[in-house]
C-alpha positions in Angstrom: 0.0 0.0 0.0 2.8 2.4 0.9 4.7 1.6 -2.3 1.6 2.3 -4.4 1.1 5.7 -2.7 4.8 6.5 -3.2 4.6 5.7 -6.9 1.4 7.7 -7.3 3.1 10.8 -5.7 6.1 10.3 -7.9 4.0 10.1 -11.0 2.0 13.2 -10.1 5.2 15.1 -9.2 6.8 14.2 -12.5 3.7 15.2 -14.4 3.5 18.6 -12.6 7.2 19.2 -13.1 6.9 18.6 -16.9 3.9 20.8 -17.1 5.2 23.7 -15.2 8.9 23.7 -16.1 10.1 26.7 -18.2 9.8 26.2 -21.9 13.0 25.9 -23.9 14.1 29.1 -25.6 13.3 29.3 -29.3 16.3 29.7 -31.6 17.0 33.4 -32.2 15.9 34.6 -35.6 19.0 36.0 -37.3 17.3 37.1 -40.5 18.1 34.2 -42.9 16.9 30.8 -43.8 18.5 27.7 -42.1 19.8 26.3 -45.4 22.0 29.3 -46.1 25.5 30.0 -44.7 26.0 33.4 -43.1 27.5 35.0 -46.2 24.9 33.5 -48.5 22.0 35.9 -47.7 23.5 39.3 -48.5 21.3 41.7 -50.4 23.3 41.3 -53.6 22.2 37.6 -53.6 18.8 38.8 -55.0 17.4 35.4 -55.9 18.6 33.6 -52.7 20.5 30.9 -54.5 22.8 28.9 -52.2 26.3 28.0 -53.4 26.8 24.3 -53.9 28.7 22.2 -51.4 28.9 21.9 -47.6 30.6 25.3 -47.3 27.4 27.0 -48.6 25.3 25.4 -45.8 24.6 26.9 -42.5 24.9 23.7 -40.5 27.8 21.2 -41.0 26.8 18.0 -42.7 26.4 14.9 -40.5 28.8 12.9 -42.6 31.5 13.7 -45.1 30.5 14.5 -48.7 31.6 12.4 -51.6 31.6 13.2 -55.3 27.9 12.0 -55.7 26.7 14.4 -52.9 28.6 17.3 -54.5 27.3 16.6 -58.0 23.7 16.2 -56.8 24.0 19.5 -54.9 25.5 21.3 -57.9 22.7 20.0 -60.2 19.8 21.1 -57.9 17.1 22.1 -58.9 17.7 20.5 -62.3 15.3 17.8 -63.3 18.0 15.2 -63.9 20.5 14.5 -61.2 24.0 13.2 -62.3 24.2 9.5 -63.2 26.8 8.1 -60.7 
């Protein structure tokens, strides 16, 4: 009986903590899209085209790029990707 009561209080306490804890801060808006590196959104880039390759991305890729990744990125938004 005591164990059930303890587990009930623990569950209620956990639920209340999750409900009332402060929300995580939203990422700060810095004025450009997530896909673009910092230098890719200057006003002279009027059509907002990102340079090909991982150096044109805002975030670093999760894995290293190979020639297929590079060729596919260079061909975007073409209708036909390279045939590797």
